[in-house]
C-alpha positions as a Markdown table, in Angstrom:
| # | Residue | x | y | z |
|---|---|---|---|---|
| 1 | Unk | -10.0 | -100.1 | 45.3 |
| 2 | Unk | -9.7 | -96.3 | 45.4 |
| 3 | Unk | -12.8 | -95.3 | 44.8 |
| 4 | Unk | -13.4 | -91.9 | 45.3 |
| 5 | Unk | -16.8 | -92.8 | 47.0 |
| 6 | Unk | -14.9 | -95.3 | 49.8 |
| 7 | Unk | -13.5 | -91.9 | 51.5 |
| 8 | Unk | -15.0 | -90.9 | 54.6 |
| 9 | Unk | -18.0 | -88.6 | 54.2 |
| 10 | Unk | -16.4 | -86.2 | 57.0 |
| 11 | Unk | -13.4 | -85.8 | 54.9 |
| 12 | Unk | -15.1 | -84.8 | 51.7 |
| 13 | Unk | -17.1 | -82.6 | 53.2 |
| 14 | Unk | -14.5 | -80.6 | 55.1 |
| 15 | Unk | -13.3 | -77.3 | 53.5 |
| 16 | Unk | -9.9 | -77.8 | 52.0 |
| 17 | Unk | -7.1 | -75.7 | 54.1 |
| 18 | Unk | -7.1 | -72.4 | 52.7 |
| 19 | Unk | -3.5 | -72.1 | 53.5 |
| 20 | Unk | -2.2 | -75.7 | 51.1 |
| 21 | Unk | -4.3 | -73.4 | 48.6 |
| 22 | Unk | -2.4 | -70.5 | 49.5 |
| 23 | Unk | 0.9 | -72.1 | 49.2 |
| 24 | Unk | 0.1 | -73.4 | 45.6 |
| 25 | Unk | -0.5 | -69.9 | 44.8 |
| 26 | Unk | 2.7 | -68.9 | 46.1 |
| 27 | Unk | 4.9 | -71.6 | 44.0 |
| 28 | Unk | 2.5 | -70.6 | 40.8 |
| 29 | Unk | 2.7 | -66.7 | 41.1 |
| 30 | Unk | 6.4 | -65.4 | 39.5 |
| 31 | Unk | 8.3 | -64.1 | 42.8 |
| 32 | Unk | 5.1 | -63.5 | 44.9 |
| 33 | Unk | 5.6 | -62.5 | 48.3 |
| 34 | Unk | 3.5 | -63.7 | 50.8 |
| 35 | Unk | 1.5 | -61.1 | 53.2 |
| 36 | Unk | -0.8 | -64.4 | 53.9 |
| 37 | Unk | 0.1 | -66.9 | 56.2 |
| 38 | Unk | 0.6 | -66.3 | 60.3 |
| 39 | Unk | 4.0 | -66.1 | 60.7 |
| 40 | Unk | 6.3 | -64.1 | 62.8 |
| 41 | Unk | 10.1 | -63.3 | 61.1 |
| 42 | Unk | 12.3 | -64.2 | 64.2 |
| 43 | Unk | 13.5 | -67.5 | 65.2 |
| 44 | Unk | 13.5 | -68.9 | 68.9 |
| 45 | Unk | 16.1 | -67.0 | 71.3 |
| 46 | Unk | 19.5 | -68.1 | 70.5 |
| 47 | Unk | 20.4 | -68.6 | 74.2 |
| 48 | Unk | 17.5 | -71.5 | 74.2 |
| 49 | Unk | 18.4 | -72.9 | 70.4 |
| 50 | Unk | 22.1 | -73.1 | 72.0 |
| 51 | Unk | 20.6 | -75.6 | 74.7 |
| 52 | Unk | 18.6 | -77.6 | 72.6 |
| 53 | Unk | 21.6 | -77.9 | 70.6 |
| 54 | Unk | 23.7 | -79.8 | 73.6 |
| 55 | Unk | 20.7 | -82.2 | 73.9 |
| 56 | Unk | 20.8 | -83.8 | 70.4 |
| 57 | Unk | 22.7 | -86.9 | 71.4 |
| 58 | Unk | 20.9 | -87.2 | 74.5 |
| 59 | Unk | 19.1 | -90.9 | 74.6 |
| 60 | Unk | 15.8 | -89.2 | 76.1 |
| 61 | Unk | 15.1 | -87.1 | 73.0 |
| 62 | Unk | 15.0 | -89.9 | 71.2 |
| 63 | Unk | 12.1 | -91.9 | 73.5 |
| 64 | Unk | 8.5 | -91.3 | 74.3 |
| 65 | Unk | 7.7 | -89.1 | 77.0 |
| 66 | Unk | 5.0 | -88.4 | 79.3 |
| 67 | Unk | 1.9 | -87.7 | 77.1 |
| 68 | Unk | 0.6 | -84.5 | 78.7 |
| 69 | Unk | 3.8 | -83.4 | 78.4 |
| 70 | Unk | 7.7 | -82.8 | 80.0 |
| 71 | Unk | 7.2 | -82.4 | 84.0 |
| 72 | Unk | 9.4 | -79.5 | 83.9 |
| 73 | Unk | 7.7 | -77.6 | 81.0 |
| 74 | Unk | 4.6 | -78.3 | 82.6 |
| 75 | Unk | 5.6 | -77.0 | 85.9 |
| 76 | Unk | 7.0 | -73.9 | 84.0 |
| 77 | Unk | 3.7 | -73.3 | 82.4 |
| 78 | Unk | 1.5 | -74.0 | 85.4 |
| 79 | Unk | 3.8 | -70.9 | 86.9 |
| 80 | Unk | 3.3 | -68.7 | 83.9 |
| 81 | Unk | -0.1 | -69.5 | 83.9 |
| 82 | Unk | -0.9 | -68.2 | 87.6 |
| 83 | Unk | 1.4 | -64.9 | 87.0 |
| 84 | Unk | 0.9 | -63.9 | 83.8 |
| 85 | Unk | -2.5 | -65.0 | 83.0 |
| 86 | Unk | -4.0 | -65.0 | 86.6 |
| 87 | Unk | -5.4 | -68.9 | 85.9 |
| 88 | Unk | -5.1 | -70.4 | 89.0 |
| 89 | Unk | -7.1 | -73.6 | 89.0 |
| 90 | Unk | -6.0 | -74.7 | 85.8 |
| 91 | Unk | -4.0 | -77.9 | 84.6 |
| 92 | Unk | -1.7 | -78.0 | 81.2 |
| 93 | Unk | -1.3 | -80.7 | 78.7 |
| 94 | Unk | 1.4 | -79.9 | 76.3 |
| 95 | Unk | 0.4 | -80.4 | 72.6 |
| 96 | Unk | 1.9 | -80.5 | 69.1 |
| 97 | Unk | 0.8 | -77.2 | 68.3 |
| 98 | Unk | -2.7 | -74.9 | 69.2 |
| 99 | Unk | -4.6 | -76.9 | 66.5 |
| 100 | Unk | -3.6 | -79.8 | 67.9 |
| 101 | Unk | -4.6 | -79.0 | 70.7 |
| 102 | Unk | -8.1 | -77.6 | 69.5 |
| 103 | Unk | -8.8 | -80.8 | 67.8 |
| 104 | Unk | -8.0 | -82.4 | 71.3 |
| 105 | Unk | -10.7 | -80.3 | 72.7 |
| 106 | Unk | -13.3 | -81.1 | 70.0 |
| 107 | Unk | -12.6 | -84.7 | 70.5 |
| 108 | Unk | -12.9 | -84.6 | 74.1 |
| 109 | Unk | -16.0 | -82.4 | 74.8 |
| 110 | Unk | -18.0 | -82.6 | 71.6 |
| 111 | Unk | -20.1 | -85.4 | 69.7 |
| 112 | Unk | -20.8 | -85.6 | 66.2 |
| 113 | Unk | -24.5 | -84.2 | 66.2 |
| 114 | Unk | -23.5 | -81.7 | 69.0 |
| 115 | Unk | -24.1 | -77.8 | 68.0 |
| 116 | Unk | -21.5 | -75.4 | 68.3 |
| 117 | Unk | -21.3 | -71.6 | 68.2 |
| 118 | Unk | -18.4 | -69.6 | 66.4 |
| 119 | Unk | -18.3 | -66.0 | 65.2 |
| 120 | Unk | -17.7 | -64.8 | 61.5 |
| 121 | Unk | -15.1 | -64.0 | 61.1 |
| 122 | Unk | -13.9 | -67.3 | 62.1 |
| 123 | Unk | -10.2 | -69.2 | 62.2 |
| 124 | Unk | -10.6 | -71.5 | 58.9 |
| 125 | Unk | -8.6 | -74.5 | 61.0 |
| 126 | Unk | -11.3 | -74.2 | 64.1 |
| 127 | Unk | -14.1 | -74.5 | 61.6 |
| 128 | Unk | -12.1 | -77.7 | 59.9 |
| 129 | Unk | -11.9 | -79.2 | 63.2 |
| 130 | Unk | -15.4 | -79.3 | 63.6 |
| 131 | Unk | -16.2 | -80.5 | 60.3 |
| 132 | Unk | -14.1 | -83.4 | 60.4 |
| 133 | Unk | -14.8 | -84.6 | 63.9 |
| 134 | Unk | -18.4 | -84.7 | 62.7 |
| 135 | Unk | -19.9 | -81.9 | 64.6 |
| 136 | Unk | -21.4 | -80.0 | 61.8 |
| 137 | Unk | -24.2 | -78.1 | 63.2 |
| 138 | Unk | -21.8 | -75.3 | 63.3 |
| 139 | Unk | -23.7 | -71.9 | 64.6 |
| 140 | Unk | -22.0 | -69.0 | 63.1 |
| 141 | Unk | -22.7 | -65.7 | 64.8 |
| 142 | Unk | -22.2 | -62.1 | 63.9 |
| 143 | Unk | -19.4 | -59.7 | 65.0 |
| 144 | Unk | -20.2 | -56.2 | 65.0 |
| 145 | Unk | -19.7 | -54.3 | 62.1 |
| 146 | Unk | -17.7 | -51.2 | 63.4 |
| 147 | Unk | -15.7 | -53.6 | 66.1 |
| 148 | Unk | -16.3 | -57.1 | 65.1 |
| 149 | Unk | -16.4 | -57.9 | 68.5 |
| 150 | Unk | -18.9 | -60.9 | 69.1 |
| 151 | Unk | -22.4 | -60.2 | 69.2 |
| 152 | Unk | -23.4 | -61.4 | 72.9 |
| 153 | Unk | -26.8 | -60.5 | 72.0 |
| 154 | Unk | -26.9 | -62.8 | 69.6 |
| 155 | Unk | -24.9 | -65.3 | 71.5 |
| 156 | Unk | -27.1 | -65.1 | 74.7 |
| 157 | Unk | -30.5 | -65.8 | 72.3 |
| 158 | Unk | -28.7 | -68.7 | 70.8 |
| 159 | Unk | -27.8 | -70.3 | 73.9 |
| 160 | Unk | -31.3 | -70.5 | 74.8 |
| 161 | Unk | -32.0 | -72.7 | 72.1 |
| 162 | Unk | -33.0 | -76.5 | 72.8 |
| 163 | Unk | -30.8 | -78.3 | 72.5 |
| 164 | Unk | -28.1 | -75.5 | 74.0 |
| 165 | Unk | -25.0 | -75.5 | 71.8 |
| 166 | Unk | -22.2 | -77.8 | 73.6 |
| 167 | Unk | -19.4 | -75.2 | 73.0 |
| 168 | Unk | -18.2 | -71.9 | 71.9 |
| 169 | Unk | -15.5 | -70.6 | 70.5 |
| 170 | Unk | -13.2 | -67.7 | 70.0 |
| 171 | Unk | -9.6 | -66.2 | 69.7 |
| 172 | Unk | -8.9 | -63.3 | 71.5 |
| 173 | Unk | -7.0 | -61.6 | 70.1 |
| 174 | Unk | -8.7 | -62.7 | 66.9 |
| 175 | Unk | -7.7 | -64.7 | 63.7 |
| 176 | Unk | -8.4 | -63.7 | 61.5 |
| 177 | Unk | -9.6 | -60.2 | 62.4 |
| 178 | Unk | -7.0 | -58.5 | 64.5 |
| 179 | Unk | -9.2 | -57.2 | 67.0 |
| 180 | Unk | -9.4 | -57.6 | 71.0 |
| 181 | Unk | -12.1 | -59.0 | 73.1 |
| 182 | Unk | -12.5 | -56.5 | 75.9 |
| 183 | Unk | -12.4 | -58.1 | 79.3 |
| 184 | Unk | -16.0 | -56.8 | 80.2 |
| 185 | Unk | -17.5 | -58.7 | 76.7 |
| 186 | Unk | -14.9 | -61.8 | 77.2 |
| 187 | Unk | -16.3 | -62.2 | 80.8 |
| 188 | Unk | -20.0 | -61.1 | 79.4 |
| 189 | Unk | -19.4 | -64.4 | 76.8 |
| 190 | Unk | -18.3 | -66.5 | 79.6 |
| 191 | Unk | -21.2 | -65.8 | 82.2 |
| 192 | Unk | -23.3 | -66.7 | 79.5 |
| 193 | Unk | -21.8 | -69.8 | 78.6 |
| 194 | Unk | -22.0 | -71.0 | 82.3 |
| 195 | Unk | -25.5 | -70.4 | 82.7 |
| 196 | Unk | -26.3 | -72.1 | 79.9 |
| 197 | Unk | -24.2 | -75.2 | 80.6 |
| 198 | Unk | -21.8 | -74.9 | 77.6 |
| 199 | Unk | -18.4 | -75.0 | 77.3 |
| 200 | Unk | -16.3 | -71.9 | 76.4 |
| 201 | Unk | -12.9 | -72.4 | 75.0 |
| 202 | Unk | -10.5 | -69.5 | 74.2 |
| 203 | Unk | -7.5 | -69.3 | 72.0 |
| 204 | Unk | -4.7 | -67.4 | 73.7 |
| 205 | Unk | -2.4 | -67.6 | 70.5 |
| 206 | Unk | -1.6 | -64.1 | 69.8 |
| 207 | Unk | -1.8 | -63.2 | 74.2 |
| 208 | Unk | 1.7 | -61.3 | 73.9 |
| 209 | Unk | 0.8 | -59.6 | 70.6 |
| 210 | Unk | -1.2 | -56.4 | 72.0 |
| 211 | Unk | -0.6 | -52.5 | 70.8 |
| 212 | Unk | -1.6 | -49.2 | 72.1 |
| 213 | Unk | -1.7 | -50.1 | 75.4 |
| 214 | Unk | -4.2 | -52.4 | 75.5 |
| 215 | Unk | -3.7 | -55.6 | 77.8 |
| 216 | Unk | -4.6 | -59.2 | 77.5 |
| 217 | Unk | -6.6 | -61.1 | 80.0 |
| 218 | Unk | -8.0 | -64.7 | 80.5 |
| 219 | Unk | -11.0 | -65.6 | 82.1 |
| 220 | Unk | -11.1 | -69.1 | 84.1 |
| 221 | Unk | -13.8 | -71.2 | 85.2 |
| 222 | Unk | -14.6 | -74.8 | 85.4 |
| 223 | Unk | -16.7 | -74.4 | 81.7 |
| 224 | Unk | -13.6 | -72.5 | 80.3 |
| 225 | Unk | -10.8 | -74.0 | 78.4 |
| 226 | Unk | -7.7 | -71.8 | 77.5 |
| 227 | Unk | -5.2 | -72.7 | 74.6 |
| 228 | Unk | -2.2 | -71.2 | 74.0 |
| 229 | Unk | 1.1 | -71.6 | 71.2 |
| 230 | Unk | 4.6 | -71.1 | 71.3 |
| 231 | Unk | 4.7 | -70.8 | 67.7 |
| 232 | Unk | 4.4 | -67.4 | 67.1 |
| 233 | Unk | 5.6 | -65.7 | 70.6 |
| 234 | Unk | 9.0 | -67.5 | 70.1 |
| 235 | Unk | 9.4 | -68.1 | 66.6 |
| 236 | Unk | 8.5 | -72.1 | 67.2 |
| 237 | Unk | 5.8 | -72.3 | 64.3 |
| 238 | Unk | 8.2 | -75.5 | 62.6 |
| 239 | Unk | 8.8 | -76.7 | 66.1 |
| 240 | Unk | 4.7 | -77.4 | 66.7 |
| 241 | Unk | 4.3 | -76.7 | 70.6 |
| 242 | Unk | 1.0 | -75.5 | 72.2 |
| 243 | Unk | -0.7 | -76.4 | 75.2 |
| 244 | Unk | -4.0 | -76.6 | 76.9 |
| 245 | Unk | -4.9 | -74.9 | 80.0 |
| 246 | Unk | -8.2 | -77.1 | 81.3 |
| 247 | Unk | -10.1 | -77.0 | 84.3 |
| 248 | Unk | -8.3 | -79.0 | 87.0 |
| 249 | Unk | -11.9 | -79.6 | 89.3 |
| 250 | Unk | -13.6 | -80.9 | 86.4 |
| 251 | Unk | -13.8 | -84.6 | 86.8 |
| 252 | Unk | -12.4 | -86.7 | 84.4 |
| 253 | Unk | -11.6 | -84.2 | 81.9 |
| 254 | Unk | -7.6 | -85.1 | 82.4 |
| 255 | Unk | -8.4 | -88.7 | 81.8 |
| 256 | Unk | -10.9 | -88.4 | 78.5 |
| 257 | Unk | -8.0 | -85.7 | 77.2 |
| 258 | Unk | -5.0 | -88.4 | 77.7 |
| 259 | Unk | -6.9 | -90.7 | 75.4 |
| 260 | Unk | -7.4 | -88.4 | 72.6 |
| 261 | Unk | -3.7 | -87.0 | 73.3 |
| 262 | Unk | -2.0 | -91.0 | 73.2 |
| 263 | Unk | -4.0 | -91.5 | 69.9 |
| 264 | Unk | -2.9 | -88.5 | 68.0 |
| 265 | Unk | 0.8 | -87.3 | 68.8 |
| 266 | Unk | 1.3 | -89.8 | 72.1 |
| 267 | Unk | 3.5 | -86.6 | 73.0 |
| 268 | Unk | 5.0 | -83.4 | 71.4 |
| 269 | Unk | 8.0 | -83.7 | 69.7 |
| 270 | Unk | 10.4 | -84.0 | 73.4 |
| 271 | Unk | 13.2 | -81.6 | 71.6 |
| 272 | Unk | 10.6 | -79.2 | 70.9 |
| 273 | Unk | 9.4 | -79.4 | 74.6 |
| 274 | Unk | 12.6 | -78.9 | 75.7 |
| 275 | Unk | 13.0 | -75.7 | 73.2 |
| 276 | Unk | 9.8 | -74.1 | 74.4 |
| 277 | Unk | 11.2 | -74.5 | 78.4 |
| 278 | Unk | 14.7 | -72.7 | 77.6 |
| 279 | Unk | 12.3 | -69.8 | 75.5 |
| 280 | Unk | 10.1 | -69.8 | 78.4 |
| 281 | Unk | 12.8 | -68.8 | 80.9 |
| 282 | Unk | 13.6 | -65.9 | 78.7 |
| 283 | Unk | 10.9 | -64.4 | 80.4 |
| 284 | Unk | 7.7 | -62.6 | 78.3 |
| 285 | Unk | 9.9 | -59.2 | 77.6 |
| 286 | Unk | 11.6 | -61.5 | 75.2 |
| 287 | Unk | 8.3 | -61.7 | 73.3 |
| 288 | Unk | 7.2 | -58.4 | 74.1 |
| 289 | Unk | 10.2 | -56.0 | 72.8 |
| 290 | Unk | 9.7 | -58.2 | 69.3 |
| 291 | Unk | 6.1 | -57.1 | 68.9 |
| 292 | Unk | 7.1 | -53.4 | 69.4 |
| 293 | Unk | 9.0 | -53.7 | 66.2 |
| 294 | Unk | 5.6 | -54.6 | 64.5 |
| 295 | Unk | 3.7 | -51.6 | 65.1 |
| 296 | Unk | 5.6 | -50.3 | 62.5 |
| 297 | Unk | 4.7 | -52.9 | 59.9 |
| 298 | Unk | 1.2 | -52.5 | 61.3 |
| 299 | Unk | 1.4 | -48.5 | 59.8 |
| 300 | Unk | 3.1 | -49.7 | 56.7 |
| 301 | Unk | -0.1 | -52.2 | 55.5 |
| 302 | Unk | -2.6 | -50.2 | 57.0 |
| 303 | Unk | -1.1 | -47.1 | 54.4 |
| 304 | Unk | -1.1 | -49.8 | 51.3 |
| 305 | Unk | -4.9 | -50.6 | 52.5 |
| 306 | Unk | -5.6 | -47.0 | 51.7 |
| 307 | Unk | -6.9 | -46.9 | 48.5 |
| 308 | Unk | -9.7 | -49.1 | 50.1 |
| 309 | Unk | -11.3 | -46.2 | 51.5 |
| 310 | Unk | -12.6 | -45.0 | 54.9 |
| 311 | Unk | -13.9 | -47.5 | 57.1 |
| 312 | Unk | -13.1 | -50.4 | 54.9 |
| 313 | Unk | -10.0 | -51.5 | 57.1 |
| 314 | Unk | -10.8 | -53.0 | 61.0 |
| 315 | Unk | -8.3 | -55.1 | 63.4 |
| 316 | Unk | -4.6 | -54.3 | 64.3 |
| 317 | Unk | -5.7 | -53.8 | 67.6 |
| 318 | Unk | -3.9 | -57.3 | 68.4 |
| 319 | Unk | -2.4 | -60.5 | 66.8 |
| 320 | Unk | -0.7 | -60.1 | 63.3 |
| 321 | Unk | -4.1 | -58.7 | 61.2 |
| 322 | Unk | -5.8 | -56.3 | 59.8 |
| 323 | Unk | -8.9 | -57.3 | 57.9 |
| 324 | Unk | -10.2 | -55.4 | 54.9 |
| 325 | Unk | -13.4 | -55.2 | 53.1 |
| 326 | Unk | -13.4 | -55.3 | 49.1 |
| 327 | Unk | -15.2 | -53.1 | 46.5 |
| 328 | Unk | -18.5 | -53.4 | 45.8 |
| 329 | Unk | -18.0 | -54.2 | 42.1 |
| 330 | Unk | -15.4 | -56.7 | 43.3 |
| 331 | Unk | -16.4 | -59.2 | 46.2 |
| 332 | Unk | -15.3 | -62.5 | 44.7 |
| 333 | Unk | -12.1 | -62.6 | 47.1 |
| 334 | Unk | -10.9 | -65.6 | 45.8 |
| 335 | Unk | -10.5 | -64.3 | 42.6 |
| 336 | Unk | -9.2 | -61.1 | 43.9 |
| 337 | Unk | -6.5 | -63.1 | 45.6 |
| 338 | Unk | -5.4 | -64.9 | 42.5 |
| 339 | Unk | -5.2 | -61.6 | 40.6 |
| 340 | Unk | -3.3 | -59.7 | 43.4 |
| 341 | Unk | -0.7 | -62.8 | 43.1 |
| 342 | Unk | -0.3 | -63.4 | 39.3 |
| 343 | Unk | -0.5 | -59.4 | 38.3 |
| 344 | Unk | 1.3 | -57.5 | 41.5 |
| 345 | Unk | 3.1 | -60.9 | 43.0 |
| 346 | Unk | 1.7 | -60.2 | 46.2 |
| 347 | Unk | -0.7 | -62.8 | 48.5 |
| 348 | Unk | -2.9 | -62.5 | 51.1 |
| 349 | Unk | -6.2 | -64.8 | 52.5 |
| 350 | Unk | -9.5 | -64.6 | 50.9 |
| 351 | Unk | -12.3 | -63.9 | 53.5 |
| 352 | Unk | -14.3 | -66.2 | 52.2 |
| 353 | Unk | -11.7 | -68.8 | 54.1 |
| 354 | Unk | -13.2 | -67.0 | 56.9 |
| 355 | Unk | -17.0 | -67.4 | 56.7 |
| 356 | Unk | -17.0 | -63.5 | 55.4 |
| 357 | Unk | -16.9 | -63.5 | 51.7 |
| 358 | Unk | -15.8 | -59.9 | 50.3 |
| 359 | Unk | -12.8 | -59.4 | 52.7 |
| 360 | Unk | -9.0 | -60.1 | 52.7 |
| 361 | Unk | -7.2 | -61.0 | 55.7 |
| 362 | Unk | -3.5 | -59.3 | 55.8 |
| 363 | Unk | -0.7 | -60.5 | 57.9 |
| 364 | Unk | 1.8 | -58.5 | 59.2 |
| 365 | Unk | 4.2 | -60.5 | 61.4 |
| 366 | Unk | 6.2 | -62.3 | 58.7 |
| 367 | Unk | 8.5 | -59.9 | 57.4 |
| 368 | Unk | 11.1 | -57.4 | 58.5 |
| 369 | Unk | 10.3 | -54.0 | 58.0 |
| 370 | Unk | 11.9 | -53.6 | 54.7 |
| 371 | Unk | 10.7 | -56.4 | 52.9 |
| 372 | Unk | 7.2 | -55.6 | 54.6 |
| 373 | Unk | 7.1 | -52.2 | 53.1 |
| 374 | Unk | 8.1 | -53.7 | 49.4 |
| 375 | Unk | 5.3 | -56.1 | 49.6 |
| 376 | Unk | 3.1 | -53.2 | 50.7 |
| 377 | Unk | 4.1 | -51.3 | 47.7 |
| 378 | Unk | 3.0 | -54.1 | 45.7 |
| 379 | Unk | -0.7 | -54.7 | 47.4 |
| 380 | Unk | -1.0 | -50.7 | 47.4 |
| 381 | Unk | -0.6 | -50.6 | 43.3 |
| 382 | Unk | -2.9 | -53.6 | 43.1 |
| 383 | Unk | -5.6 | -51.9 | 45.0 |
| 384 | Unk | -5.5 | -49.0 | 43.2 |
| 385 | Unk | -5.9 | -50.7 | 40.1 |
| 386 | Unk | -8.5 | -52.6 | 41.5 |
| 387 | Unk | -10.6 | -49.8 | 42.6 |
| 388 | Unk | -9.7 | -47.4 | 39.6 |
| 389 | Unk | -9.7 | -49.9 | 36.7 |
| 390 | Unk | -11.0 | -53.4 | 38.3 |
| 391 | Unk | -8.7 | -56.6 | 37.7 |
| 392 | Unk | -7.0 | -55.5 | 34.5 |
| 393 | Unk | -5.4 | -58.8 | 33.0 |
C-alpha cells in the first residue's frame, strides 16, 4: 500500500503547479516580496461585503444550491453578457473560479487521446488541466516574436491535419503575456476553428484590465465557449467564483456540463455567489477605476526591467503582466527566479512554466504603488547585477 507505482499515471505526468513551487520559494526566502502570483491588491466592494455579512445566518447559505448557479446571479450575468460583451446566444453556468470552469469544459468537450491547441507562452493551469484529464496530445503553437499574438497562419495549417484538433484555447488579454489579441485576429481564429469543426475556448478573466485606450471584445458562435472570473475584477480571489458562457443552441451541451459540475463542486459556494451578485451590481466602473491605478504600477515595473535592454520586455497591453526575455548567458529561468528570491528578496514566475524557457512573468497587480515600487527596486538591482556580474552568490 502507498506504493508510488499505484498512483495514477495521468497525475504523475501532470506538471507540478508552479504557484505551489513559488509559494514554497517565498516561504524559504527571507523577507521576499512577490511579483509572482496573479492577484490584485483590492478587496471586494465594501457595499457588497456589508450585504453578505447580513446573510451569514440565512439557512439557505449553508445548503446546496442549483448546480448551474443561483438563478438571480445567472440572470444578472446573462444581462451583463448582453450589455457588455455583446454575447446574445450564450447560457451561463457559475463555477468555483475560472480554473474550475476550464476543467469543466475540458471534461465536457474532450476525450483522452484528443489533440488540442495552445499557444506559447500559455497559461500553466490550462496546460495542466489537459494533462490530468488524459488529453496529452497538446499542440503548442508559436506566437509572434514582436507582438506575442497567436500565429493564425500556423493555426490554419494545424487545423488542416487529421485528426482535426478538438479544441483551441486562448486567454485574452493574455496570461502570462499581458498582450491583447485584437478583434480582427480573434475573429480569424474563431472562423478557422468553425471551418475546421474545432471548439474555441476563450478565457476572458482579464476583460476589464485594458490599457492605453484598448477595448475588450468577445466572439460568439455555436463552436465558442467564453470563460469569465470574479477573482481579479472584484478582488474575490479567495471566494472562488467564475462562470462559463456556452452556446445555448448546441443540443445536449448544458446536460453534459451539469454532469461534470455535479461531480466536482455540486455548486459554487452559495455565500460567494451572493457576493458576486452584489459586486456585479456596483457596475464595471467600480473595477475600471481600480484598474486605472495599475497603470502606474506597470510603469514602475517596466522601469525595473530596463536593465534587460531594448526589446526584451513585451506585454502590458492588458491583464496584469509583463513578459521579459532573460540575457543569453542566463536562460535557466528557474535558476534565475531562485537566485532573485534568495539574493534580492523578490519573486517572479519562470517562463519555462508557460512553455517559454529563458523568460520571466512579472505581475504588477498585487501591490499598492509604494509596495510595488519597493519590490521593483529589488528587481532592478537584481537584474542589473545579473546583466553585469551574473548570479553572484
